[in-house]
mmCIF file of the N, C-alpha and C atoms, coordinates in Angstrom:
data_MODEL
# 
_entry.id   MODEL 
# 
loop_
_atom_site.group_PDB 
_atom_site.id 
_atom_site.type_symbol 
_atom_site.label_atom_id 
_atom_site.label_alt_id 
_atom_site.label_comp_id 
_atom_site.label_asym_id 
_atom_site.label_entity_id 
_atom_site.label_seq_id 
_atom_site.pdbx_PDB_ins_code 
_atom_site.Cartn_x 
_atom_site.Cartn_y 
_atom_site.Cartn_z 
_atom_site.occupancy 
_atom_site.B_iso_or_equiv 
_atom_site.pdbx_formal_charge 
_atom_site.auth_seq_id 
_atom_site.auth_comp_id 
_atom_site.auth_asym_id 
_atom_site.auth_atom_id 
_atom_site.pdbx_PDB_model_num 
ATOM 1   N N  . MET A 1 1  ? 11.618  -13.635 -12.582 1.00 0.00 ? 1  MET A N  1 
ATOM 2   C CA . MET A 1 1  ? 12.524  -13.360 -11.488 1.00 0.00 ? 1  MET A CA 1 
ATOM 3   C C  . MET A 1 1  ? 11.707  -13.187 -10.217 1.00 0.00 ? 1  MET A C  1 
ATOM 4   N N  . GLN A 1 2  ? 12.183  -13.719 -9.132  1.00 0.00 ? 2  GLN A N  1 
ATOM 5   C CA . GLN A 1 2  ? 11.542  -13.560 -7.830  1.00 0.00 ? 2  GLN A CA 1 
ATOM 6   C C  . GLN A 1 2  ? 12.422  -12.690 -6.944  1.00 0.00 ? 2  GLN A C  1 
ATOM 7   N N  . GLN A 1 3  ? 11.781  -11.899 -6.102  1.00 0.00 ? 3  GLN A N  1 
ATOM 8   C CA . GLN A 1 3  ? 12.480  -11.066 -5.132  1.00 0.00 ? 3  GLN A CA 1 
ATOM 9   C C  . GLN A 1 3  ? 11.854  -11.333 -3.772  1.00 0.00 ? 3  GLN A C  1 
ATOM 10  N N  . LEU A 1 4  ? 12.660  -11.371 -2.739  1.00 0.00 ? 4  LEU A N  1 
ATOM 11  C CA . LEU A 1 4  ? 12.204  -11.701 -1.396  1.00 0.00 ? 4  LEU A CA 1 
ATOM 12  C C  . LEU A 1 4  ? 12.374  -10.505 -0.475  1.00 0.00 ? 4  LEU A C  1 
ATOM 13  N N  . SER A 1 5  ? 11.387  -10.296 0.385   1.00 0.00 ? 5  SER A N  1 
ATOM 14  C CA . SER A 1 5  ? 11.453  -9.253  1.398   1.00 0.00 ? 5  SER A CA 1 
ATOM 15  C C  . SER A 1 5  ? 10.795  -9.800  2.658   1.00 0.00 ? 5  SER A C  1 
ATOM 16  N N  . LYS A 1 6  ? 11.381  -9.535  3.804   1.00 0.00 ? 6  LYS A N  1 
ATOM 17  C CA . LYS A 1 6  ? 10.880  -10.054 5.071   1.00 0.00 ? 6  LYS A CA 1 
ATOM 18  C C  . LYS A 1 6  ? 10.015  -9.003  5.772   1.00 0.00 ? 6  LYS A C  1 
ATOM 19  N N  . LEU A 1 7  ? 8.903   -9.437  6.371   1.00 0.00 ? 7  LEU A N  1 
ATOM 20  C CA . LEU A 1 7  ? 8.028   -8.535  7.103   1.00 0.00 ? 7  LEU A CA 1 
ATOM 21  C C  . LEU A 1 7  ? 8.574   -8.249  8.496   1.00 0.00 ? 7  LEU A C  1 
ATOM 22  N N  . THR A 1 8  ? 8.406   -6.998  8.920   1.00 0.00 ? 8  THR A N  1 
ATOM 23  C CA . THR A 1 8  ? 8.764   -6.638  10.294  1.00 0.00 ? 8  THR A CA 1 
ATOM 24  C C  . THR A 1 8  ? 7.589   -6.973  11.201  1.00 0.00 ? 8  THR A C  1 
ATOM 25  N N  . SER A 1 9  ? 7.742   -6.754  12.502  1.00 0.00 ? 9  SER A N  1 
ATOM 26  C CA . SER A 1 9  ? 6.662   -7.007  13.455  1.00 0.00 ? 9  SER A CA 1 
ATOM 27  C C  . SER A 1 9  ? 5.458   -6.101  13.205  1.00 0.00 ? 9  SER A C  1 
ATOM 28  N N  . LYS A 1 10 ? 5.659   -4.996  12.489  1.00 0.00 ? 10 LYS A N  1 
ATOM 29  C CA . LYS A 1 10 ? 4.560   -4.087  12.137  1.00 0.00 ? 10 LYS A CA 1 
ATOM 30  C C  . LYS A 1 10 ? 4.057   -4.333  10.721  1.00 0.00 ? 10 LYS A C  1 
ATOM 31  N N  . PHE A 1 11 ? 4.413   -5.488  10.150  1.00 0.00 ? 11 PHE A N  1 
ATOM 32  C CA . PHE A 1 11 ? 4.004   -5.904  8.811   1.00 0.00 ? 11 PHE A CA 1 
ATOM 33  C C  . PHE A 1 11 ? 4.498   -4.960  7.716   1.00 0.00 ? 11 PHE A C  1 
ATOM 34  N N  . GLN A 1 12 ? 5.650   -4.376  7.923   1.00 0.00 ? 12 GLN A N  1 
ATOM 35  C CA . GLN A 1 12 ? 6.276   -3.531  6.911   1.00 0.00 ? 12 GLN A CA 1 
ATOM 36  C C  . GLN A 1 12 ? 7.334   -4.357  6.185   1.00 0.00 ? 12 GLN A C  1 
ATOM 37  N N  . ALA A 1 13 ? 7.550   -4.027  4.912   1.00 0.00 ? 13 ALA A N  1 
ATOM 38  C CA . ALA A 1 13 ? 8.546   -4.728  4.110   1.00 0.00 ? 13 ALA A CA 1 
ATOM 39  C C  . ALA A 1 13 ? 9.298   -3.715  3.261   1.00 0.00 ? 13 ALA A C  1 
ATOM 40  N N  . THR A 1 14 ? 10.546  -3.997  2.988   1.00 0.00 ? 14 THR A N  1 
ATOM 41  C CA . THR A 1 14 ? 11.340  -3.182  2.085   1.00 0.00 ? 14 THR A CA 1 
ATOM 42  C C  . THR A 1 14 ? 11.103  -3.668  0.664   1.00 0.00 ? 14 THR A C  1 
ATOM 43  N N  . ILE A 1 15 ? 10.866  -2.739  -0.247  1.00 0.00 ? 15 ILE A N  1 
ATOM 44  C CA . ILE A 1 15 ? 10.717  -3.111  -1.649  1.00 0.00 ? 15 ILE A CA 1 
ATOM 45  C C  . ILE A 1 15 ? 12.120  -3.338  -2.203  1.00 0.00 ? 15 ILE A C  1 
ATOM 46  N N  . PRO A 1 16 ? 12.402  -4.538  -2.695  1.00 0.00 ? 16 PRO A N  1 
ATOM 47  C CA . PRO A 1 16 ? 13.751  -4.847  -3.170  1.00 0.00 ? 16 PRO A CA 1 
ATOM 48  C C  . PRO A 1 16 ? 14.206  -3.882  -4.280  1.00 0.00 ? 16 PRO A C  1 
ATOM 49  N N  . LEU A 1 17 ? 15.511  -3.672  -4.340  1.00 0.00 ? 17 LEU A N  1 
ATOM 50  C CA . LEU A 1 17 ? 16.112  -2.756  -5.310  1.00 0.00 ? 17 LEU A CA 1 
ATOM 51  C C  . LEU A 1 17 ? 15.685  -3.075  -6.744  1.00 0.00 ? 17 LEU A C  1 
ATOM 52  N N  . ALA A 1 18 ? 15.693  -4.336  -7.116  1.00 0.00 ? 18 ALA A N  1 
ATOM 53  C CA . ALA A 1 18 ? 15.319  -4.706  -8.489  1.00 0.00 ? 18 ALA A CA 1 
ATOM 54  C C  . ALA A 1 18 ? 13.894  -4.262  -8.809  1.00 0.00 ? 18 ALA A C  1 
ATOM 55  N N  . VAL A 1 19 ? 12.987  -4.392  -7.834  1.00 0.00 ? 19 VAL A N  1 
ATOM 56  C CA . VAL A 1 19 ? 11.596  -3.975  -8.037  1.00 0.00 ? 19 VAL A CA 1 
ATOM 57  C C  . VAL A 1 19 ? 11.520  -2.453  -8.117  1.00 0.00 ? 19 VAL A C  1 
ATOM 58  N N  . ARG A 1 20 ? 12.236  -1.762  -7.235  1.00 0.00 ? 20 ARG A N  1 
ATOM 59  C CA . ARG A 1 20 ? 12.259  -0.291  -7.269  1.00 0.00 ? 20 ARG A CA 1 
ATOM 60  C C  . ARG A 1 20 ? 12.758  0.210   -8.612  1.00 0.00 ? 20 ARG A C  1 
ATOM 61  N N  . ARG A 1 21 ? 13.764  -0.451  -9.153  1.00 0.00 ? 21 ARG A N  1 
ATOM 62  C CA . ARG A 1 21 ? 14.307  -0.037  -10.454 1.00 0.00 ? 21 ARG A CA 1 
ATOM 63  C C  . ARG A 1 21 ? 13.298  -0.250  -11.569 1.00 0.00 ? 21 ARG A C  1 
ATOM 64  N N  . VAL A 1 22 ? 12.654  -1.416  -11.594 1.00 0.00 ? 22 VAL A N  1 
ATOM 65  C CA . VAL A 1 22 ? 11.670  -1.707  -12.640 1.00 0.00 ? 22 VAL A CA 1 
ATOM 66  C C  . VAL A 1 22 ? 10.520  -0.705  -12.591 1.00 0.00 ? 22 VAL A C  1 
ATOM 67  N N  . LEU A 1 23 ? 10.061  -0.363  -11.379 1.00 0.00 ? 23 LEU A N  1 
ATOM 68  C CA . LEU A 1 23 ? 8.930   0.558   -11.236 1.00 0.00 ? 23 LEU A CA 1 
ATOM 69  C C  . LEU A 1 23 ? 9.352   2.023   -11.241 1.00 0.00 ? 23 LEU A C  1 
ATOM 70  N N  . GLY A 1 24 ? 10.665  2.272   -11.190 1.00 0.00 ? 24 GLY A N  1 
ATOM 71  C CA . GLY A 1 24 ? 11.152  3.648   -11.167 1.00 0.00 ? 24 GLY A CA 1 
ATOM 72  C C  . GLY A 1 24 ? 10.761  4.380   -9.890  1.00 0.00 ? 24 GLY A C  1 
ATOM 73  N N  . LEU A 1 25 ? 10.767  3.657   -8.761  1.00 0.00 ? 25 LEU A N  1 
ATOM 74  C CA . LEU A 1 25 ? 10.337  4.239   -7.494  1.00 0.00 ? 25 LEU A CA 1 
ATOM 75  C C  . LEU A 1 25 ? 11.434  5.060   -6.835  1.00 0.00 ? 25 LEU A C  1 
ATOM 76  N N  . LYS A 1 26 ? 10.993  6.147   -6.200  1.00 0.00 ? 26 LYS A N  1 
ATOM 77  C CA . LYS A 1 26 ? 11.888  7.012   -5.428  1.00 0.00 ? 26 LYS A CA 1 
ATOM 78  C C  . LYS A 1 26 ? 11.262  7.218   -4.054  1.00 0.00 ? 26 LYS A C  1 
ATOM 79  N N  . PRO A 1 27 ? 12.038  7.634   -3.052  1.00 0.00 ? 27 PRO A N  1 
ATOM 80  C CA . PRO A 1 27 ? 11.457  7.897   -1.728  1.00 0.00 ? 27 PRO A CA 1 
ATOM 81  C C  . PRO A 1 27 ? 10.274  8.857   -1.838  1.00 0.00 ? 27 PRO A C  1 
ATOM 82  N N  . GLY A 1 28 ? 9.194   8.526   -1.148  1.00 0.00 ? 28 GLY A N  1 
ATOM 83  C CA . GLY A 1 28 ? 8.001   9.357   -1.169  1.00 0.00 ? 28 GLY A CA 1 
ATOM 84  C C  . GLY A 1 28 ? 6.968   8.938   -2.198  1.00 0.00 ? 28 GLY A C  1 
ATOM 85  N N  . ASP A 1 29 ? 7.351   8.086   -3.154  1.00 0.00 ? 29 ASP A N  1 
ATOM 86  C CA . ASP A 1 29 ? 6.388   7.603   -4.144  1.00 0.00 ? 29 ASP A CA 1 
ATOM 87  C C  . ASP A 1 29 ? 5.365   6.693   -3.470  1.00 0.00 ? 29 ASP A C  1 
ATOM 88  N N  . ALA A 1 30 ? 4.187   6.609   -4.051  1.00 0.00 ? 30 ALA A N  1 
ATOM 89  C CA . ALA A 1 30 ? 3.143   5.711   -3.562  1.00 0.00 ? 30 ALA A CA 1 
ATOM 90  C C  . ALA A 1 30 ? 3.062   4.505   -4.482  1.00 0.00 ? 30 ALA A C  1 
ATOM 91  N N  . VAL A 1 31 ? 2.669   3.375   -3.901  1.00 0.00 ? 31 VAL A N  1 
ATOM 92  C CA . VAL A 1 31 ? 2.463   2.160   -4.690  1.00 0.00 ? 31 VAL A CA 1 
ATOM 93  C C  . VAL A 1 31 ? 1.033   1.682   -4.490  1.00 0.00 ? 31 VAL A C  1 
ATOM 94  N N  . VAL A 1 32 ? 0.551   0.925   -5.461  1.00 0.00 ? 32 VAL A N  1 
ATOM 95  C CA . VAL A 1 32 ? -0.790  0.353   -5.424  1.00 0.00 ? 32 VAL A CA 1 
ATOM 96  C C  . VAL A 1 32 ? -0.649  -1.164  -5.404  1.00 0.00 ? 32 VAL A C  1 
ATOM 97  N N  . PHE A 1 33 ? -1.434  -1.817  -4.550  1.00 0.00 ? 33 PHE A N  1 
ATOM 98  C CA . PHE A 1 33 ? -1.482  -3.272  -4.512  1.00 0.00 ? 33 PHE A CA 1 
ATOM 99  C C  . PHE A 1 33 ? -2.787  -3.702  -5.163  1.00 0.00 ? 33 PHE A C  1 
ATOM 100 N N  . GLU A 1 34 ? -2.699  -4.445  -6.254  1.00 0.00 ? 34 GLU A N  1 
ATOM 101 C CA . GLU A 1 34 ? -3.877  -4.954  -6.954  1.00 0.00 ? 34 GLU A CA 1 
ATOM 102 C C  . GLU A 1 34 ? -4.031  -6.428  -6.601  1.00 0.00 ? 34 GLU A C  1 
ATOM 103 N N  . ILE A 1 35 ? -5.194  -6.778  -6.061  1.00 0.00 ? 35 ILE A N  1 
ATOM 104 C CA . ILE A 1 35 ? -5.437  -8.134  -5.575  1.00 0.00 ? 35 ILE A CA 1 
ATOM 105 C C  . ILE A 1 35 ? -6.448  -8.828  -6.476  1.00 0.00 ? 35 ILE A C  1 
ATOM 106 N N  . GLU A 1 36 ? -6.070  -10.017 -6.952  1.00 0.00 ? 36 GLU A N  1 
ATOM 107 C CA . GLU A 1 36 ? -6.958  -10.837 -7.766  1.00 0.00 ? 36 GLU A CA 1 
ATOM 108 C C  . GLU A 1 36 ? -6.790  -12.284 -7.321  1.00 0.00 ? 36 GLU A C  1 
ATOM 109 N N  . ASP A 1 37 ? -7.839  -12.812 -6.726  1.00 0.00 ? 37 ASP A N  1 
ATOM 110 C CA . ASP A 1 37 ? -7.804  -14.163 -6.152  1.00 0.00 ? 37 ASP A CA 1 
ATOM 111 C C  . ASP A 1 37 ? -6.662  -14.239 -5.130  1.00 0.00 ? 37 ASP A C  1 
ATOM 112 N N  . ASP A 1 38 ? -5.706  -15.133 -5.353  1.00 0.00 ? 38 ASP A N  1 
ATOM 113 C CA . ASP A 1 38 ? -4.607  -15.269 -4.397  1.00 0.00 ? 38 ASP A CA 1 
ATOM 114 C C  . ASP A 1 38 ? -3.321  -14.609 -4.892  1.00 0.00 ? 38 ASP A C  1 
ATOM 115 N N  . LYS A 1 39 ? -3.434  -13.713 -5.879  1.00 0.00 ? 39 LYS A N  1 
ATOM 116 C CA . LYS A 1 39 ? -2.262  -13.029 -6.429  1.00 0.00 ? 39 LYS A CA 1 
ATOM 117 C C  . LYS A 1 39 ? -2.331  -11.540 -6.121  1.00 0.00 ? 39 LYS A C  1 
ATOM 118 N N  . VAL A 1 40 ? -1.187  -10.976 -5.815  1.00 0.00 ? 40 VAL A N  1 
ATOM 119 C CA . VAL A 1 40 ? -1.086  -9.543  -5.539  1.00 0.00 ? 40 VAL A CA 1 
ATOM 120 C C  . VAL A 1 40 ? -0.010  -8.963  -6.444  1.00 0.00 ? 40 VAL A C  1 
ATOM 121 N N  . MET A 1 41 ? -0.366  -7.886  -7.139  1.00 0.00 ? 41 MET A N  1 
ATOM 122 C CA . MET A 1 41 ? 0.601   -7.191  -7.995  1.00 0.00 ? 41 MET A CA 1 
ATOM 123 C C  . MET A 1 41 ? 0.839   -5.820  -7.382  1.00 0.00 ? 41 MET A C  1 
ATOM 124 N N  . VAL A 1 42 ? 2.065   -5.350  -7.465  1.00 0.00 ? 42 VAL A N  1 
ATOM 125 C CA . VAL A 1 42 ? 2.382   -4.014  -6.977  1.00 0.00 ? 42 VAL A CA 1 
ATOM 126 C C  . VAL A 1 42 ? 2.822   -3.172  -8.169  1.00 0.00 ? 42 VAL A C  1 
ATOM 127 N N  . ARG A 1 43 ? 2.364   -1.919  -8.180  1.00 0.00 ? 43 ARG A N  1 
ATOM 128 C CA . ARG A 1 43 ? 2.761   -1.010  -9.244  1.00 0.00 ? 43 ARG A CA 1 
ATOM 129 C C  . ARG A 1 43 ? 2.850   0.391   -8.668  1.00 0.00 ? 43 ARG A C  1 
ATOM 130 N N  . ARG A 1 44 ? 3.505   1.237   -9.409  1.00 0.00 ? 44 ARG A N  1 
ATOM 131 C CA . ARG A 1 44 ? 3.622   2.635   -9.007  1.00 0.00 ? 44 ARG A CA 1 
ATOM 132 C C  . ARG A 1 44 ? 2.248   3.297   -9.109  1.00 0.00 ? 44 ARG A C  1 
ATOM 133 N N  . ALA A 1 45 ? 1.868   4.088   -8.109  1.00 0.00 ? 45 ALA A N  1 
ATOM 134 C CA . ALA A 1 45 ? 0.581   4.782   -8.122  1.00 0.00 ? 45 ALA A CA 1 
ATOM 135 C C  . ALA A 1 45 ? 0.604   5.908   -9.147  1.00 0.00 ? 45 ALA A C  1 
ATOM 136 N N  . THR A 1 46 ? -0.537  6.129   -9.770  1.00 0.00 ? 46 THR A N  1 
ATOM 137 C CA . THR A 1 46 ? -0.687  7.196   -10.751 1.00 0.00 ? 46 THR A CA 1 
ATOM 138 C C  . THR A 1 46 ? -1.529  8.318   -10.133 1.00 0.00 ? 46 THR A C  1 
ATOM 139 N N  . PRO A 1 47 ? -1.540  9.485   -10.760 1.00 0.00 ? 47 PRO A N  1 
ATOM 140 C CA . PRO A 1 47 ? -2.417  10.561  -10.258 1.00 0.00 ? 47 PRO A CA 1 
ATOM 141 C C  . PRO A 1 47 ? -3.882  10.125  -10.179 1.00 0.00 ? 47 PRO A C  1 
ATOM 142 N N  . LEU A 1 48 ? -4.334  9.271   -11.102 1.00 0.00 ? 48 LEU A N  1 
ATOM 143 C CA . LEU A 1 48 ? -5.711  8.786   -11.067 1.00 0.00 ? 48 LEU A CA 1 
ATOM 144 C C  . LEU A 1 48 ? -5.969  7.947   -9.815  1.00 0.00 ? 48 LEU A C  1 
ATOM 145 N N  . ASP A 1 49 ? -4.989  7.132   -9.399  1.00 0.00 ? 49 ASP A N  1 
ATOM 146 C CA . ASP A 1 49 ? -5.125  6.348   -8.167  1.00 0.00 ? 49 ASP A CA 1 
ATOM 147 C C  . ASP A 1 49 ? -5.326  7.277   -6.976  1.00 0.00 ? 49 ASP A C  1 
ATOM 148 N N  . ARG A 1 50 ? -4.553  8.351   -6.928  1.00 0.00 ? 50 ARG A N  1 
ATOM 149 C CA . ARG A 1 50 ? -4.656  9.300   -5.816  1.00 0.00 ? 50 ARG A CA 1 
ATOM 150 C C  . ARG A 1 50 ? -6.000  10.018  -5.828  1.00 0.00 ? 50 ARG A C  1 
ATOM 151 N N  . GLU A 1 51 ? -6.485  10.393  -7.013  1.00 0.00 ? 51 GLU A N  1 
ATOM 152 C CA . GLU A 1 51 ? -7.786  11.055  -7.125  1.00 0.00 ? 51 GLU A CA 1 
ATOM 153 C C  . GLU A 1 51 ? -8.905  10.130  -6.658  1.00 0.00 ? 51 GLU A C  1 
ATOM 154 N N  . TYR A 1 52 ? -8.825  8.866   -7.028  1.00 0.00 ? 52 TYR A N  1 
ATOM 155 C CA . TYR A 1 52 ? -9.829  7.885   -6.622  1.00 0.00 ? 52 TYR A CA 1 
ATOM 156 C C  . TYR A 1 52 ? -9.824  7.726   -5.102  1.00 0.00 ? 52 TYR A C  1 
ATOM 157 N N  . ALA A 1 53 ? -8.650  7.585   -4.517  1.00 0.00 ? 53 ALA A N  1 
ATOM 158 C CA . ALA A 1 53 ? -8.550  7.434   -3.062  1.00 0.00 ? 53 ALA A CA 1 
ATOM 159 C C  . ALA A 1 53 ? -9.087  8.680   -2.358  1.00 0.00 ? 53 ALA A C  1 
ATOM 160 N N  . LYS A 1 54 ? -8.767  9.848   -2.879  1.00 0.00 ? 54 LYS A N  1 
ATOM 161 C CA . LYS A 1 54 ? -9.248  11.100  -2.300  1.00 0.00 ? 54 LYS A CA 1 
ATOM 162 C C  . LYS A 1 54 ? -10.770 11.172  -2.366  1.00 0.00 ? 54 LYS A C  1 
ATOM 163 N N  . ALA A 1 55 ? -11.348 10.718  -3.485  1.00 0.00 ? 55 ALA A N  1 
ATOM 164 C CA . ALA A 1 55 ? -12.801 10.737  -3.649  1.00 0.00 ? 55 ALA A CA 1 
ATOM 165 C C  . ALA A 1 55 ? -13.486 9.808   -2.643  1.00 0.00 ? 55 ALA A C  1 
ATOM 166 N N  . LEU A 1 56 ? -12.869 8.688   -2.327  1.00 0.00 ? 56 LEU A N  1 
ATOM 167 C CA . LEU A 1 56 ? -13.439 7.739   -1.376  1.00 0.00 ? 56 LEU A CA 1 
ATOM 168 C C  . LEU A 1 56 ? -13.291 8.195   0.072   1.00 0.00 ? 56 LEU A C  1 
ATOM 169 N N  . GLU A 1 57 ? -12.312 9.018   0.330   1.00 0.00 ? 57 GLU A N  1 
ATOM 170 C CA . GLU A 1 57 ? -11.973 9.425   1.690   1.00 0.00 ? 57 GLU A CA 1 
ATOM 171 C C  . GLU A 1 57 ? -13.195 9.884   2.487   1.00 0.00 ? 57 GLU A C  1 
ATOM 172 N N  . GLY A 1 58 ? -14.034 10.701  1.908   1.00 0.00 ? 58 GLY A N  1 
ATOM 173 C CA . GLY A 1 58 ? -15.190 11.236  2.612   1.00 0.00 ? 58 GLY A CA 1 
ATOM 174 C C  . GLY A 1 58 ? -16.266 10.212  2.896   1.00 0.00 ? 58 GLY A C  1 
ATOM 175 N N  . THR A 1 59 ? -16.229 9.058   2.220   1.00 0.00 ? 59 THR A N  1 
ATOM 176 C CA . THR A 1 59 ? -17.253 8.035   2.426   1.00 0.00 ? 59 THR A CA 1 
ATOM 177 C C  . THR A 1 59 ? -16.864 7.035   3.505   1.00 0.00 ? 59 THR A C  1 
ATOM 178 N N  . LEU A 1 60 ? -15.672 7.144   4.043   1.00 0.00 ? 60 LEU A N  1 
ATOM 179 C CA . LEU A 1 60 ? -15.171 6.149   4.997   1.00 0.00 ? 60 LEU A CA 1 
ATOM 180 C C  . LEU A 1 60 ? -15.169 6.648   6.442   1.00 0.00 ? 60 LEU A C  1 
ATOM 181 N N  . THR A 1 61 ? -15.964 7.647   6.747   1.00 0.00 ? 61 THR A N  1 
ATOM 182 C CA . THR A 1 61 ? -15.952 8.245   8.087   1.00 0.00 ? 61 THR A CA 1 
ATOM 183 C C  . THR A 1 61 ? -16.497 7.322   9.168   1.00 0.00 ? 61 THR A C  1 
ATOM 184 N N  . GLU A 1 62 ? -17.227 6.274   8.777   1.00 0.00 ? 62 GLU A N  1 
ATOM 185 C CA . GLU A 1 62 ? -17.785 5.378   9.787   1.00 0.00 ? 62 GLU A CA 1 
ATOM 186 C C  . GLU A 1 62 ? -16.704 4.646   10.574  1.00 0.00 ? 62 GLU A C  1 
ATOM 187 N N  . TRP A 1 63 ? -15.463 4.644   10.095  1.00 0.00 ? 63 TRP A N  1 
ATOM 188 C CA . TRP A 1 63 ? -14.375 3.953   10.778  1.00 0.00 ? 63 TRP A CA 1 
ATOM 189 C C  . TRP A 1 63 ? -13.405 4.923   11.441  1.00 0.00 ? 63 TRP A C  1 
ATOM 190 N N  . LEU A 1 64 ? -13.853 6.089   11.813  1.00 0.00 ? 64 LEU A N  1 
ATOM 191 C CA . LEU A 1 64 ? -12.965 7.089   12.397  1.00 0.00 ? 64 LEU A CA 1 
ATOM 192 C C  . LEU A 1 64 ? -13.131 7.219   13.911  1.00 0.00 ? 64 LEU A C  1 
ATOM 193 N N  . SER A 1 65 ? -13.428 6.129   14.570  1.00 0.00 ? 65 SER A N  1 
ATOM 194 C CA . SER A 1 65 ? -13.598 6.185   16.024  1.00 0.00 ? 65 SER A CA 1 
ATOM 195 C C  . SER A 1 65 ? -12.298 5.845   16.739  1.00 0.00 ? 65 SER A C  1 
ATOM 196 N N  . LYS A 1 66 ? -12.224 6.208   17.999  1.00 0.00 ? 66 LYS A N  1 
ATOM 197 C CA . LYS A 1 66 ? -11.064 5.879   18.830  1.00 0.00 ? 66 LYS A CA 1 
ATOM 198 C C  . LYS A 1 66 ? -10.907 4.354   18.925  1.00 0.00 ? 66 LYS A C  1 
ATOM 199 N N  . GLU A 1 67 ? -12.021 3.641   18.995  1.00 0.00 ? 67 GLU A N  1 
ATOM 200 C CA . GLU A 1 67 ? -11.991 2.176   19.089  1.00 0.00 ? 67 GLU A CA 1 
ATOM 201 C C  . GLU A 1 67 ? -11.400 1.560   17.815  1.00 0.00 ? 67 GLU A C  1 
ATOM 202 N N  . ASP A 1 68 ? -11.759 2.115   16.655  1.00 0.00 ? 68 ASP A N  1 
ATOM 203 C CA . ASP A 1 68 ? -11.205 1.614   15.406  1.00 0.00 ? 68 ASP A CA 1 
ATOM 204 C C  . ASP A 1 68 ? -9.709  1.888   15.321  1.00 0.00 ? 68 ASP A C  1 
ATOM 205 N N  . ASP A 1 69 ? -9.295  3.077   15.755  1.00 0.00 ? 69 ASP A N  1 
ATOM 206 C CA . ASP A 1 69 ? -7.863  3.394   15.776  1.00 0.00 ? 69 ASP A CA 1 
ATOM 207 C C  . ASP A 1 69 ? -7.107  2.365   16.599  1.00 0.00 ? 69 ASP A C  1 
ATOM 208 N N  . GLU A 1 70 ? -7.650  2.021   17.754  1.00 0.00 ? 70 GLU A N  1 
ATOM 209 C CA . GLU A 1 70 ? -7.007  1.038   18.627  1.00 0.00 ? 70 GLU A CA 1 
ATOM 210 C C  . GLU A 1 70 ? -6.997  -0.349  17.983  1.00 0.00 ? 70 GLU A C  1 
ATOM 211 N N  . ALA A 1 71 ? -8.110  -0.742  17.390  1.00 0.00 ? 71 ALA A N  1 
ATOM 212 C CA . ALA A 1 71 ? -8.229  -2.093  16.814  1.00 0.00 ? 71 ALA A CA 1 
ATOM 213 C C  . ALA A 1 71 ? -7.317  -2.288  15.615  1.00 0.00 ? 71 ALA A C  1 
ATOM 214 N N  . TYR A 1 72 ? -7.100  -1.240  14.830  1.00 0.00 ? 72 TYR A N  1 
ATOM 215 C CA . TYR A 1 72 ? -6.339  -1.375  13.589  1.00 0.00 ? 72 TYR A CA 1 
ATOM 216 C C  . TYR A 1 72 ? -4.966  -0.725  13.635  1.00 0.00 ? 72 TYR A C  1 
ATOM 217 N N  . ARG A 1 73 ? -4.515  -0.335  14.795  1.00 0.00 ? 73 ARG A N  1 
ATOM 218 C CA . ARG A 1 73 ? -3.244  0.376   14.943  1.00 0.00 ? 73 ARG A CA 1 
ATOM 219 C C  . ARG A 1 73 ? -2.061  -0.383  14.354  1.00 0.00 ? 73 ARG A C  1 
ATOM 220 N N  . GLU A 1 74 ? -2.044  -1.683  14.500  1.00 0.00 ? 74 GLU A N  1 
ATOM 221 C CA . GLU A 1 74 ? -0.892  -2.486  14.066  1.00 0.00 ? 74 GLU A CA 1 
ATOM 222 C C  . GLU A 1 74 ? -0.952  -2.886  12.593  1.00 0.00 ? 74 GLU A C  1 
ATOM 223 N N  . LEU A 1 75 ? -1.962  -2.487  11.881  1.00 0.00 ? 75 LEU A N  1 
ATOM 224 C CA . LEU A 1 75 ? -2.051  -2.863  10.453  1.00 0.00 ? 75 LEU A CA 1 
ATOM 225 C C  . LEU A 1 75 ? -1.196  -1.996  9.588   1.00 0.00 ? 75 LEU A C  1 
# 
């Protein structure tokens, strides 16, 4: 089954109802995008995903400048 969602000018998309149901998503839930070659899979984030992201947070300070905020604001 395929589901379609259109990107906004800020590159945001609504997750279709069928996908939300399959993943059991509710407002406030986080999702993970897994990229392999030219394919992207989306799944519900787990506590381990959040722990991993939190662990990396302190190593990414090199991109915390005002210039970076401006350059990546629309992403």
